[in-house]
KESEMI-313327 format. One record per residue (C-alpha): residue in one letter; chain; x, y, z. Coordinates in pm, whole numbers, padded with zeros to 5 digits, always signed. Example, Ala and Ser with C-alpha at 12.3 -4.5 7.8 and 13.67 -1.06 7.14 Angstrom:
2
gumi  torba  u  v  w
A  A  +01230  -00450  +00780
S  A  +01367  -00106  +00714
This chain:
172
gumi  torba  u  v  w
M  A  +18760  +03268  +18410
D  A  +19098  +03098  +18412
C  A  +19262  +03047  +18753
K  A  +19626  +03166  +18743
F  A  +19726  +03060  +19097
E  A  +19568  +02838  +19358
N  A  +19684  +02824  +19720
I  A  +19592  +02643  +20038
S  A  +19718  +02819  +20349
V  A  +19704  +02683  +20702
Q  A  +19696  +02912  +21005
K  A  +19973  +02726  +21185
K  A  +20128  +02887  +21490
E  A  +20449  +02953  +21292
N  A  +20257  +03126  +21011
L  A  +20062  +03341  +21255
L  A  +20381  +03442  +21437
E  A  +20554  +03531  +21110
M  A  +20250  +03734  +21002
Y  A  +20225  +03927  +21328
K  A  +20599  +03995  +21339
R  A  +20574  +04152  +20994
T  A  +20249  +04342  +21041
L  A  +20333  +04477  +21388
R  A  +20671  +04613  +21277
K  A  +20546  +04973  +21321
S  A  +20507  +04909  +21695
F  A  +20879  +04838  +21715
L  A  +20963  +05154  +21523
V  A  +20740  +05370  +21745
Y  A  +20896  +05214  +22054
G  A  +21250  +05277  +21926
I  A  +21174  +05642  +21848
A  A  +21005  +05693  +22186
V  A  +21305  +05545  +22369
A  A  +21547  +05765  +22174
V  A  +21341  +06081  +22239
L  A  +21304  +06003  +22609
F  A  +21676  +05933  +22637
L  A  +21762  +06263  +22469
L  A  +21522  +06448  +22701
F  A  +21681  +06273  +22997
V  A  +22034  +06369  +22887
V  A  +21940  +06730  +22803
T  A  +21759  +06773  +23135
S  A  +22056  +06626  +23321
L  A  +22300  +06857  +23144
L  A  +22085  +07167  +23194
T  A  +22036  +07103  +23564
G  A  +22393  +06986  +23613
T  A  +22281  +06677  +23798
I  A  +22270  +06320  +23697
S  A  +22062  +06125  +23941
L  A  +22151  +05759  +23983
I  A  +21794  +05684  +24090
Y  A  +21644  +05841  +23775
T  A  +21903  +05668  +23556
V  A  +21822  +05327  +23703
L  A  +21449  +05397  +23684
Y  A  +21481  +05500  +23318
V  A  +21674  +05184  +23230
I  A  +21420  +04964  +23411
V  A  +21127  +05128  +23231
V  A  +21300  +05099  +22892
L  A  +21379  +04731  +22948
F  A  +21029  +04652  +23080
V  A  +20846  +04827  +22796
G  A  +21091  +04690  +22537
N  A  +21034  +04335  +22661
W  A  +20658  +04391  +22644
V  A  +20675  +04531  +22288
L  A  +20895  +04243  +22170
R  A  +20643  +03991  +22305
I  A  +20341  +04141  +22127
P  A  +20368  +03930  +21807
K  A  +20413  +03604  +22000
K  A  +20127  +03678  +22239
T  A  +19898  +03779  +21952
A  A  +19986  +03465  +21752
E  A  +19927  +03242  +22056
S  A  +19595  +03413  +22126
T  A  +19477  +03374  +21766
Y  A  +19592  +03012  +21756
A  A  +19412  +02933  +22086
S  A  +19096  +03104  +21962
N  A  +19108  +02897  +21641
E  A  +19159  +02577  +21841
E  A  +18865  +02661  +22066
Q  A  +18636  +02758  +21781
F  A  +18733  +02507  +21511
H  A  +18932  +02237  +21700
C  A  +19195  +02255  +21426
E  A  +19424  +02489  +21235
P  A  +19199  +02676  +20987
Q  A  +19273  +02640  +20618
T  A  +19202  +02897  +20350
H  A  +19166  +02795  +19988
I  A  +19242  +03091  +19762
F  A  +19209  +03123  +19386
F  A  +19378  +03405  +19196
Y  A  +19215  +03495  +18865
E  A  +19302  +03757  +18605
N  A  +19108  +04041  +18775
E  A  +19029  +03923  +19127
M  A  +19103  +03680  +19404
R  A  +18848  +03453  +19566
G  A  +18897  +03264  +19885
R  A  +18714  +03059  +20142
N  A  +18805  +02963  +20496
L  A  +18723  +02593  +20500
Q  A  +18634  +02590  +20871
S  A  +18435  +02912  +20916
G  A  +18290  +02925  +20565
V  A  +18382  +03294  +20534
E  A  +18438  +03386  +20170
I  A  +18613  +03677  +20002
Q  A  +18597  +03807  +19649
V  A  +18830  +04103  +19603
P  A  +18936  +04278  +19282
Y  A  +19310  +04349  +19275
S  A  +19231  +04721  +19249
Q  A  +19107  +04704  +19611
V  A  +19424  +04547  +19755
V  A  +19572  +04796  +19999
M  A  +19912  +04644  +20074
V  A  +20124  +04340  +19989
M  A  +20400  +04224  +20223
E  A  +20636  +03934  +20178
T  A  +20815  +03733  +20444
K  A  +21034  +03424  +20423
H  A  +20737  +03185  +20406
L  A  +20434  +03405  +20336
F  A  +20269  +03666  +20121
L  A  +20043  +03890  +20329
I  A  +19774  +04071  +20133
R  A  +19587  +04348  +20314
I  A  +19238  +04400  +20175
P  A  +18971  +04656  +20277
E  A  +18847  +04670  +20635
K  A  +19200  +04590  +20760
R  A  +19161  +04222  +20681
M  A  +19467  +04017  +20595
V  A  +19491  +03729  +20349
L  A  +19770  +03491  +20444
V  A  +19923  +03309  +20145
D  A  +20169  +03033  +20234
K  A  +20454  +03011  +19983
G  A  +20460  +02635  +20031
G  A  +20086  +02599  +19971
F  A  +20063  +02657  +19596
Q  A  +19854  +02397  +19416
R  A  +19877  +02587  +19088
G  A  +20167  +02820  +19007
N  A  +20457  +02893  +19242
S  A  +20568  +03161  +19485
S  A  +20833  +03321  +19262
E  A  +20583  +03375  +18978
F  A  +20317  +03484  +19227
G  A  +20516  +03782  +19356
A  A  +20555  +03919  +19002
F  A  +20184  +03854  +18936
L  A  +20083  +04058  +19243
R  A  +20308  +04348  +19142
E  A  +20146  +04352  +18799
K  A  +19785  +04323  +18920
C  A  +19779  +04519  +19249
T  A  +19873  +04857  +19101
A  A  +19712  +05062  +19382
A  A  +19876  +04860  +19662
K  A  +20181  +04950  +19863
F  A  +20450  +04684  +19859
G  A  +20673  +04631  +20156
């Protein structure tokens, strides 16, 4: 089997943060919708009762700001937690060596020894960020591919390759 692309990705703090910002995007959307719905309910209730309470208005704003701040911190906290766990377990930033063949990808975490062998037909989703490709495979696992880590091939060709091979995957 001929290897089309080869990549070494490091789970640096910056890569983890970028990954979690992209993959936790739905949390932000849910939060935004919830805030909008609650605000509309607040306004409708105030109009129907003919009273606008300063106390409830201030309380609403405080809750929105508190929860919003918490939601915005989720990716950073998750990245820091993962990074700390890696440091504790491996005493370094884990590296994954991934090979992309014609019909499947194979990878190995060099620190944990965990290996994957996944046909492209099983790829669930492919996301792209400024510095990464994020490939979701079964069991909600994520393969992090650093655009700067290609040993064979390059990131611009790799994106087209994934679109061709991962026909069942959602791209976003």
